[in-house]
N, C-alpha and C positions, 0 to 999 in steps of 0.2 A: 596444890597442883600435882598430886601424885599420878593422876591418869595421864598427864601430858609428858612426864619424865619417866622413861623406863626404869625398872627396878635396878638398883645398883649404880645408877647415874645420878650425878648431882646437878645436872643442868649446865648451863654456860657460865663461864667466868665473866666478871664485869668488864675485863679488857676485851674479851671477844664480842660481847654485846656492844661496847662502845665502838669497836672497829666496824662491825656490821652496820650499826646505825649511821656512822660517818659515810660509809660507802653508799647506803640507800639514800641519804640526804643528797649526796653528790649526783647520783643517778636521777633523782627527782628534779634537782635544779637544772640538769641538762635537758630533761624531758620538758620542762616548763618553757624552755627557750627554743624548742623545735620549731622549725619553719615548715608549715604544712602546704605552702604554695607549690603547685605542681603535683600534689598527691590527690588522685581521684578516688573517691570512696563511693561505692554503689549502694552501701547499706550501712546504717549506724544502729547500734544498740545502746540504750541508756539504762542504768540501774542504780537505784539508791538503796542504801542500807542505813537503818536507823538503829543505834546501839546505845543502850543504857549502860554507861560505864561507871558512873558515879551516882548511884541511886540515892545514897545518903545526902549528897549535895544537890540533888535534883538537877543533874546535868546529863546530857547525852551527846553523842557524836553523830553527825550526818555525813555519810560518805557517798559521793556520787562518782560513777565511772561511766566513760563513753568509749565504746569500741567501734571501730570501723572496719569494713571489709573492702578490699581493693578489687578491681576486675580480675586480677589474677588469683583471686581467693586467698589473699594473704590478710591475716588480721593484724590490726594496728591498735595500740592503745591511743585514743584521741584525746582524752581528758581525764583528769582525776581532780576532785574537789573534796575538801573536808572542812567541817565547821563544828565548833562546840556550841551547843545551844542550852539555854535554860529550859527547864521542863515546861514553862508557860509558853515558850516560842514554838514548841514542836507541833 
């Protein structure tokens, strides 16, 4: 991963990664329970990304995101989904 880490930098420590991961999991849990009643969306975008993350195990990840736009032109993340699939299911 030399291209992703600048020269002279070792990357992130395990404690930093663990702290960030815990924070992101908490944010995702809050997002999953968001009450959308009363939120008007005038437009929705949906996009799916198919990623081969474990080619040797013939597994892949499918990530789906849905973004909405309010009448006030404010963008909101409306949904996120992720599923690990066997290569035969894709």
